[in-house]
PATOR-387861 format. One record per atom (N, C-alpha, C): chain; atom name; x, y, z. Coordinates in steps of 0.001 Angstrom, whole numbers, plus 500000, padded with zeros to 6 digits. Example, Ala and Ser with C-alpha at 12.3 -4.5 7.8 and 13.67 -1.06 7.14 Angstrom:
# residues 2
A,N,513190,494310,507800
A,CA,512300,495500,507800
A,C,513200,496700,507800
A,N,512850,497750,507080
A,CA,513670,498940,507140
A,C,512900,500030,507870
# end
This chain:
# residues 148
A,N,311102,786511,042033
A,CA,311244,787646,043055
A,C,310843,788966,042417
A,N,310208,789765,043306
A,CA,309851,791149,042833
A,C,311079,792041,042760
A,N,310858,792959,041913
A,CA,312104,793905,041657
A,C,311740,795200,042252
A,N,312768,796028,042479
A,CA,312659,797448,042818
A,C,312908,798337,041602
A,N,312150,799212,041306
A,CA,312196,800116,040161
A,C,312224,801510,040747
A,N,313401,802230,040276
A,CA,313556,803525,040744
A,C,313315,804448,039475
A,N,312336,805348,039582
A,CA,311939,806273,038468
A,C,312803,807408,038244
A,N,313351,807444,037074
A,CA,314126,808757,036628
A,C,313250,809811,036211
A,N,313571,810951,035844
A,CA,312674,812126,035472
A,C,311781,811754,034316
A,N,312285,810984,033306
A,CA,311430,810704,032175
A,C,310232,810001,032312
A,N,310232,808899,033044
A,CA,308958,808223,033239
A,C,308208,809020,034330
A,N,308793,809532,035294
A,CA,308098,810308,036355
A,C,307432,811551,035751
A,N,308056,812199,034638
A,CA,307292,813349,034155
A,C,306261,812828,033210
A,N,306329,811695,032645
A,CA,305198,811078,031732
A,C,304119,810755,032544
A,N,304211,810155,033783
A,CA,303131,809598,034556
A,C,302330,810835,035332
A,N,303030,811955,035490
A,CA,302507,812998,036192
A,C,302045,814157,035128
A,N,302229,814015,033872
A,CA,301958,815101,032931
A,C,300349,814948,032733
A,N,299538,816070,033044
A,CA,298229,815968,032825
A,C,297704,816018,031444
A,N,298560,816312,030499
A,CA,298420,816236,029063
A,C,298519,814876,028584
A,N,297430,814132,028254
A,CA,297429,812802,027964
A,C,298048,812603,026400
A,N,298972,811853,026255
A,CA,299665,811350,025003
A,C,299600,809840,025045
A,N,299872,809319,023836
A,CA,300005,807902,023707
A,C,301126,807374,024655
A,N,302324,808161,024756
A,CA,303336,807638,025599
A,C,303126,807925,027009
A,N,302531,809111,027378
A,CA,302341,809138,028818
A,C,301216,808057,029311
A,N,300157,807773,028505
A,CA,299188,806690,028838
A,C,299897,805359,028894
A,N,300772,805100,027923
A,CA,301481,803666,028001
A,C,302322,803758,029284
A,N,303026,804884,029606
A,CA,303867,804827,030810
A,C,302966,804620,032012
A,N,301907,805235,032044
A,CA,300997,805150,033304
A,C,300498,803736,033436
A,N,300168,803097,032301
A,CA,299712,801714,032463
A,C,300912,800781,032739
A,N,302073,801004,032375
A,CA,303229,800393,032743
A,C,303446,800416,034227
A,N,303436,801586,034761
A,CA,303640,801830,036208
A,C,302502,801088,037003
A,N,301267,801313,036630
A,CA,300167,800537,037336
A,C,300397,799103,037319
A,N,300794,798473,036130
A,CA,301034,797072,036084
A,C,302241,796690,037057
A,N,303285,797385,037293
A,CA,304315,797096,038212
A,C,303811,797144,039602
A,N,302940,798185,039878
A,CA,302638,798423,041261
A,C,301635,797244,041659
A,N,300780,796934,040707
A,CA,299706,795761,040884
A,C,300421,794376,041043
A,N,301518,794235,040391
A,CA,302248,792904,040416
A,C,303068,792836,041655
A,N,303068,793861,042532
A,CA,303858,793738,043828
A,C,305308,794308,043731
A,N,305760,794846,042633
A,CA,307109,795441,042446
A,C,307134,796711,043330
A,N,308305,796878,043866
A,CA,308573,798024,044645
A,C,308966,799177,043749
A,N,308188,800214,043707
A,CA,308332,801422,042770
A,C,308770,802611,043683
A,N,309762,803290,043313
A,CA,310383,804329,044163
A,C,310573,805683,043351
A,N,310177,806715,044088
A,CA,310448,808029,043461
A,C,311632,808694,044244
A,N,312753,808835,043665
A,CA,313917,809437,044264
A,C,313792,810987,044325
A,N,314152,811579,045429
A,CA,313930,812879,045617
A,C,314544,813719,044586
A,N,315739,813312,044102
A,CA,316302,814185,042988
A,C,315425,814122,041681
A,N,314720,813063,041449
A,CA,313835,812949,040233
A,C,312725,813924,040605
A,N,312098,813916,041744
A,CA,311033,814704,042134
A,C,311432,816113,041904
A,N,312558,816515,042426
A,CA,313016,817992,042264
A,C,313061,818302,040845
A,N,313742,817554,039977
A,CA,313924,817884,038558
A,C,312531,818024,037734
A,N,311591,817090,038107
A,CA,310297,817311,037525
A,C,309618,818513,038043
A,N,309579,818518,039358
A,CA,308734,819696,040130
A,C,309250,821044,039595
A,N,310580,821306,039487
A,CA,311098,822551,039132
A,C,310622,823027,037813
A,N,310504,822132,036906
A,CA,309936,822408,035567
A,C,308428,822662,035551
A,N,307748,821799,036322
A,CA,306255,822119,036537
A,C,305900,823411,037203
A,N,306858,823782,038190
A,CA,306543,825180,038743
A,C,306932,826286,037772
A,N,308108,826085,037016
A,CA,308422,827139,036211
A,C,307307,827383,034994
A,N,306795,826243,034681
A,CA,305614,826377,033658
A,C,304306,826615,034234
A,N,304220,826835,035525
A,CA,302948,827058,036159
A,C,301950,825943,035932
A,N,302305,824700,035924
A,CA,301486,823569,035618
A,C,300909,823030,037023
A,N,299999,823524,037609
A,CA,299589,823114,038839
A,C,298857,821731,038890
A,N,298287,821325,037801
A,CA,297640,819979,037685
A,C,298837,818988,037811
A,N,299896,819167,037073
A,CA,301133,818361,037075
A,C,301684,818223,038532
A,N,301812,819434,039215
A,CA,302248,819304,040560
A,C,301449,818532,041478
A,N,300090,818656,041388
A,CA,299075,817913,042051
A,C,299164,816471,041723
A,N,299481,816114,040517
A,CA,299557,814604,040072
A,C,300950,814120,040732
A,N,301976,814860,040701
A,CA,303218,814444,041400
A,C,303073,814241,042840
A,N,302451,815136,043455
A,CA,302125,815069,044914
A,C,301416,813796,045271
A,N,300279,813544,044441
A,CA,299388,812423,044700
A,C,300189,811081,044470
A,N,301023,810978,043411
A,CA,301781,809767,043260
A,C,302632,809582,044385
A,N,303267,810592,044927
A,CA,304048,810272,046046
A,C,303474,809738,047276
A,N,302158,809806,047386
A,CA,301420,809271,048446
A,C,301190,807821,048428
A,N,301305,807345,047148
A,CA,300962,805920,046779
A,C,302131,804955,046594
A,N,303349,805627,046270
A,CA,304600,804654,046186
A,C,305553,805253,046867
A,N,306649,804574,047066
A,CA,307728,804856,048113
A,C,308525,806050,047495
A,N,308854,807005,048477
A,CA,309576,808191,048244
A,C,311011,808106,048907
A,N,312066,808344,048173
A,CA,313470,808139,048662
A,C,314083,809483,048887
A,N,314248,809965,050007
A,CA,314846,811285,050423
A,C,316342,811236,050053
A,N,316870,812231,049827
A,CA,318362,812395,049535
A,C,319002,812493,050932
A,N,320055,811650,051168
A,CA,320777,811530,052352
A,C,322133,812061,052179
A,N,322772,812253,053357
A,CA,324190,812548,053365
A,C,325024,811384,052585
A,N,324787,810308,053012
A,CA,325423,809090,052302
A,C,325307,809036,050832
A,N,323853,809530,050452
A,CA,323868,809465,048937
A,C,324588,810561,048215
A,N,324575,811811,048906
A,CA,325364,812915,048277
A,C,326851,812646,048360
A,N,327474,811929,049350
A,CA,328835,811707,049493
A,C,329061,810535,048262
A,N,328257,809731,048180
A,CA,328506,808667,046992
A,C,328346,809306,045704
A,N,327521,810357,045402
A,CA,327367,810996,044212
A,C,328515,811803,044040
A,N,329216,812405,044956
A,CA,330428,813017,044669
A,C,331597,812100,044260
A,N,331579,810883,044885
A,CA,332490,809845,044485
A,C,332331,809472,043124
A,N,330995,809209,042665
A,CA,330697,808867,041339
A,C,331163,810026,040317
A,N,330842,811198,040625
A,CA,331183,812436,039767
A,C,332635,812387,039468
A,N,333440,812253,040637
A,CA,334912,812324,040424
A,C,335435,811117,039648
A,N,334893,809892,039978
A,CA,335318,808712,039262
A,C,334996,808832,037708
A,N,333979,809361,037410
A,CA,333683,809568,035891
A,C,334550,810435,035320
A,N,335089,811578,036025
A,CA,336020,812570,035498
A,C,337335,811951,035462
A,N,337765,811263,036319
A,CA,338973,810590,036304
A,C,339260,809677,035321
A,N,338124,809026,034705
A,CA,337972,808055,033776
A,C,337903,808800,032330
A,N,337882,810193,032336
A,CA,337574,810802,031116
A,C,336305,810704,030545
A,N,335333,810453,031276
A,CA,333861,810284,030803
A,C,332911,811055,031791
A,N,332997,812338,031824
A,CA,332058,813025,032741
A,C,330712,812820,032228
A,N,329799,812920,033148
A,CA,328317,812807,032827
A,C,327587,814130,032752
A,N,328291,815292,033057
A,CA,327739,816535,033019
A,C,328958,817567,033125
A,N,328653,818819,032873
A,CA,329677,819904,032955
A,C,330331,820013,034290
A,N,331553,820476,034253
A,CA,332247,820544,035543
A,C,331484,821405,036609
A,N,330750,822328,036236
A,CA,330148,823204,037173
A,C,328708,822903,037459
A,N,328186,821694,036806
A,CA,326863,821195,037054
A,C,326756,820335,038288
A,N,325652,820344,038923
A,CA,325442,819438,040094
A,C,325307,818027,039707
A,N,324887,817749,038523
A,CA,324822,816378,037981
A,C,323796,815478,038714
A,N,322491,815652,038382
A,CA,321407,814961,039010
A,C,321544,813469,038591
A,N,322232,813129,037464
A,CA,322359,811629,037209
A,C,323145,810960,038307
A,N,324248,811645,038733
A,CA,325066,810961,039740
A,C,324322,810984,041159
A,N,323449,811906,041425
A,CA,322684,811851,042644
A,C,321730,810728,042571
A,N,321053,810532,041436
A,CA,320193,809527,041085
A,C,320829,808160,041244
A,N,321863,807932,040811
A,CA,322662,806717,040887
A,C,323012,806432,042432
A,N,323573,807467,042996
A,CA,323859,807298,044321
A,C,322827,807053,045188
A,N,321612,807682,045050
A,CA,320472,807400,045792
A,C,319997,805941,045649
A,N,320165,805402,044403
A,CA,319756,804118,044034
A,C,320620,803090,044886
A,N,321991,803425,044785
A,CA,322979,802461,045461
A,C,322926,802295,046904
A,N,322406,803534,047477
A,CA,322190,803568,048889
A,C,321126,802601,049420
A,N,320282,802300,048562
A,CA,319293,801265,048909
A,C,319790,799868,049280
A,N,320926,799587,048690
A,CA,321667,798461,048916
A,C,320787,797207,048982
A,N,319937,797051,047823
A,CA,319096,795869,047536
A,C,319367,795234,046345
A,N,319076,793876,046187
A,CA,319319,793312,044974
A,C,318189,793509,044007
A,N,318307,793297,042786
A,CA,317333,793319,041802
A,C,316733,794784,041794
A,N,317503,795797,041675
A,CA,317110,797173,041546
A,C,317389,797636,040136
A,N,316691,798419,039590
A,CA,316797,798957,038150
A,C,316325,800398,038204
A,N,316948,801257,037548
A,CA,316422,802564,037270
A,C,315722,802681,035865
A,N,314427,802928,036048
A,CA,313733,803096,034849
A,C,313877,804605,034200
A,N,314161,804692,032994
A,CA,314502,805937,032395
A,C,314160,806051,030931
A,N,314475,807186,030437
A,CA,314296,807385,028988
A,C,315549,807634,028266
A,N,316667,807626,029127
A,CA,317947,807853,028571
A,C,319053,807015,029503
A,N,319342,805791,029015
A,CA,320168,804950,029657
A,C,321642,805421,029796
A,N,322110,806055,028830
A,CA,323577,806413,028715
A,C,324383,806404,029928
A,N,324255,807574,030719
A,CA,325403,807731,031816
A,C,324937,806840,032976
A,N,323657,806433,033202
A,CA,323342,805751,034350
A,C,323815,804386,034297
A,N,323653,803753,033143
A,CA,324103,802235,033081
A,C,325592,802062,033297
A,N,326499,803064,033248
A,CA,327849,802776,033584
A,C,328048,802539,035111
A,N,327124,802962,035933
A,CA,327184,802708,037298
A,C,326243,801921,037984
A,N,325173,801617,037353
A,CA,324059,800763,037967
A,C,323124,800213,036966
A,N,322322,799257,037190
A,CA,321421,798689,036307
A,C,320476,799784,035894
A,N,320151,799896,034604
A,CA,319293,800975,034177
A,C,318840,800612,032711
A,N,317509,800866,032445
A,CA,316964,800424,031285
A,C,315853,801496,030837
A,N,315481,801367,029649
A,CA,314338,802154,029084
A,C,313130,801568,029908
A,N,312179,802486,030330
A,CA,311085,802155,031255
A,C,310276,800973,030431
A,N,310210,801022,028997
A,CA,309494,800174,028143
A,C,310096,798775,028325
A,N,311377,798632,028494
A,CA,311960,797365,028552
A,C,311871,796584,029840
A,N,311392,797327,030822
A,CA,311340,796754,032144
A,C,310065,796052,032402
A,N,310092,794739,032375
A,CA,308870,793877,032463
A,C,308696,793162,033765
# end
């Protein structure tokens, strides 16, 4: 069965970075292999926002073009009201358990990412990331290199 892979900002930033490094090349090859094998690869709007804002701040037009181009070829997951309400639930749940995922005044992109992923309501979904920590408490998440 094919899997659904939701990209967090780490891998999304690597594959859209116009500056080639060993890690960005490996991540791009990893992504291409998943697309070729028929896995569903998804860019959540919150990850696009977080990568895009940094590219805009740094005036990296080539990176923005690569991000825009990638979104034409793989699925894009817009933020919905349902996702934002679920994110608020996850945010409060983490605090009630004494394990906040960000500062009290932060919007907490991780909880929006988790909520966006859960609203897909599909089996065999995983968030590909460079930082598993907070995400794996709520949903399947792994380092992108470990997702085969």
